[in-house]
Residue frames as qw, qx, qy, qz and C-alpha x, y, z in Angstrom:
[[0.892, -0.144, 0.046, -0.426, -11.12, 6.02, -15.49],
 [0.912, 0.195, -0.327, 0.154, -8.41, 3.55, -16.48],
 [0.259, 0.555, -0.522, 0.594, -5.94, 5.26, -14.20],
 [0.579, -0.410, 0.358, -0.607, -8.16, 4.65, -11.22],
 [0.982, 0.016, -0.061, -0.178, -8.54, 1.01, -12.16],
 [0.684, 0.440, -0.448, 0.371, -4.78, 0.69, -12.61],
 [0.045, -0.525, 0.539, -0.657, -4.15, 2.22, -9.18],
 [0.795, -0.289, 0.219, -0.486, -6.77, 0.00, -7.58],
 [0.974, 0.117, -0.188, 0.042, -5.10, -3.11, -8.99],
 [0.401, 0.547, -0.505, 0.534, -1.69, -1.73, -7.87],
 [0.378, -0.479, 0.475, -0.634, -2.94, -1.38, -4.29],
 [0.947, -0.094, 0.067, -0.301, -4.56, -4.82, -4.41],
 [0.808, 0.361, -0.388, 0.256, -1.18, -6.21, -5.59],
 [0.075, 0.560, -0.540, 0.624, 0.52, -4.56, -2.63],
 [0.696, -0.322, 0.328, -0.551, -2.02, -6.10, -0.23],
 [0.979, 0.128, -0.122, -0.099, -1.62, -9.51, -1.82],
 [0.599, 0.516, -0.477, 0.384, 2.16, -9.28, -1.77],
 [0.134, -0.516, 0.566, -0.629, 2.43, -8.31, 1.87],
 [0.837, -0.211, 0.246, -0.441, -0.04, -11.02, 2.89],
 [0.934, 0.261, -0.238, 0.049, 1.93, -13.66, 0.93],
 [0.356, 0.549, -0.559, 0.509, 5.14, -12.53, 2.62],
 [0.388, -0.402, 0.537, -0.632, 3.43, -12.97, 5.99],
 [0.154, -0.008, -0.987, -0.040, 1.90, -16.30, 5.05],
 [0.271, 0.337, 0.628, -0.647, -1.62, -15.08, 5.76],
 [0.238, 0.499, 0.746, 0.371, -4.79, -15.20, 3.67],
 [0.027, -0.082, -0.066, -0.994, -6.29, -11.97, 2.38],
 [0.036, -0.605, -0.783, 0.144, -9.70, -11.09, 3.83],
 [0.019, 0.610, 0.265, 0.747, -11.88, -8.06, 3.08],
 [0.451, -0.612, -0.514, 0.398, -11.61, -6.29, 6.42],
 [0.051, -0.977, -0.173, 0.111, -11.44, -2.72, 7.57],
 [0.459, -0.620, 0.371, 0.517, -7.64, -2.55, 7.42],
 [0.474, 0.097, 0.663, 0.571, -7.44, -3.66, 3.77],
 [0.201, 0.775, 0.550, 0.238, -10.34, -1.58, 2.66],
 [0.219, -0.944, -0.080, 0.231, -9.23, 1.49, 4.51],
 [0.499, -0.450, 0.433, 0.601, -5.64, 1.19, 3.24],
 [0.403, 0.316, 0.650, 0.561, -6.75, 0.92, -0.39],
 [0.048, 0.891, 0.435, 0.123, -9.22, 3.80, -0.04],
 [0.343, -0.856, 0.073, 0.381, -6.64, 6.02, 1.64],
 [0.498, -0.227, 0.535, 0.644, -3.96, 5.23, -0.96],
 [0.319, 0.537, 0.622, 0.472, -6.37, 5.91, -3.86],
 [0.083, -0.949, -0.297, 0.070, -7.43, 9.17, -2.27],
 [0.405, -0.701, 0.263, 0.525, -3.85, 10.35, -1.89],
 [0.469, 0.020, 0.629, 0.620, -3.00, 9.31, -5.46],
 [0.202, 0.738, 0.556, 0.325, -6.07, 11.13, -6.89],
 [0.218, -0.931, -0.110, 0.270, -5.23, 14.25, -4.86],
 [0.427, -0.490, 0.447, 0.615, -1.75, 14.25, -6.31],
 [0.402, 0.323, 0.688, 0.510, -3.05, 13.55, -9.82],
 [0.064, 0.840, 0.467, 0.267, -5.52, 16.49, -9.69],
 [0.381, 0.377, -0.218, 0.816, -2.85, 18.70, -8.03],
 [0.523, -0.768, -0.202, -0.308, -4.88, 19.20, -4.86],
 [0.719, -0.630, 0.210, 0.206, -1.79, 17.96, -3.02],
 [0.191, 0.815, -0.505, -0.209, 1.78, 18.54, -4.07],
 [0.860, 0.288, -0.421, -0.016, 3.87, 15.76, -5.64],
 [0.152, 0.484, -0.695, 0.510, 6.09, 15.96, -2.58],
 [0.661, -0.277, 0.383, -0.583, 3.28, 14.19, -0.66],
 [0.789, 0.217, -0.551, -0.166, 4.28, 10.87, -2.22],
 [0.178, 0.287, -0.813, 0.475, 6.09, 10.12, 1.09],
 [0.547, -0.106, 0.407, -0.724, 2.61, 9.95, 2.68],
 [0.859, 0.193, -0.292, -0.373, 1.81, 7.04, 0.43],
 [0.602, 0.289, -0.697, 0.260, 4.85, 5.09, 1.55],
 [0.076, -0.258, 0.643, -0.717, 4.34, 6.05, 5.14],
 [0.743, -0.027, 0.088, -0.663, 0.68, 4.95, 4.96],
 [0.849, 0.188, -0.477, -0.128, 1.82, 1.58, 3.62],
 [0.364, 0.298, -0.734, 0.490, 4.34, 1.17, 6.42],
 [0.375, -0.173, 0.480, -0.774, 1.75, 2.00, 9.05],
 [0.832, 0.063, -0.182, -0.520, -0.68, -0.43, 7.42],
 [0.727, 0.224, -0.639, 0.116, 1.83, -3.25, 7.55],
 [0.110, 0.260, -0.687, 0.669, 2.72, -2.43, 11.18],
 [0.522, -0.090, 0.341, -0.777, -0.89, -2.29, 12.35],
 [0.825, 0.134, -0.295, -0.462, -2.24, -5.16, 10.31],
 [0.824, 0.138, -0.541, 0.099, 0.35, -7.77, 11.23],
 [0.621, -0.762, 0.110, -0.147, 1.41, -6.54, 14.74],
 [0.879, 0.141, -0.171, 0.422, 5.05, -7.20, 14.05],
 [0.517, -0.591, -0.001, 0.619, 8.18, -5.54, 15.31],
 [0.220, 0.877, -0.149, -0.400, 9.56, -2.45, 13.54],
 [0.203, -0.476, 0.765, 0.383, 12.39, -4.63, 12.11],
 [0.386, 0.241, 0.880, 0.139, 9.99, -7.25, 10.60],
 [0.347, 0.810, 0.384, -0.275, 7.64, -4.49, 9.38],
 [0.067, 0.800, -0.361, -0.474, 10.51, -2.69, 7.66],
 [0.276, -0.243, 0.864, 0.344, 11.67, -5.91, 6.02],
 [0.396, 0.494, 0.774, 0.004, 8.16, -6.72, 4.71],
 [0.246, 0.887, 0.148, -0.362, 7.67, -3.14, 3.56],
 [0.041, -0.674, 0.552, 0.489, 10.99, -3.11, 1.70],
 [0.313, -0.037, 0.907, 0.280, 10.46, -6.51, 0.07],
 [0.374, 0.635, 0.670, -0.090, 6.93, -5.83, -1.06],
 [0.173, 0.884, -0.048, -0.432, 7.91, -2.36, -2.41],
 [0.151, -0.497, 0.728, 0.448, 10.94, -3.88, -4.24],
 [0.377, 0.212, 0.889, 0.151, 8.72, -6.66, -5.72],
 [0.348, 0.786, 0.454, -0.236, 6.21, -4.12, -6.93],
 [0.083, 0.821, -0.318, -0.466, 8.88, -1.97, -8.55],
 [0.237, -0.258, 0.863, 0.365, 10.33, -5.07, -10.28],
 [0.415, 0.468, 0.779, -0.042, 6.84, -5.97, -11.46],
 [0.285, 0.869, 0.120, -0.387, 6.33, -2.54, -13.02]]
């Protein structure tokens, strides 16, 4: 139970971080909700060994696609936002 709450807050932190890097306000829309739901699903599947631990790349790929689709930036800007927000989250942990 606490692991799910922890992961939920982690995904919310990613969403907040990427929005702050973009200078945009966070709104509860289909992109944010879908991203968090998909990330939680992947993490739970890995936790319960439904999917292999090698599927972690899908979590990072999903985050990259989310940033690309949500903010409609170039690949270069998307990569920069993705790297910065991932680095900030790692430093936070």
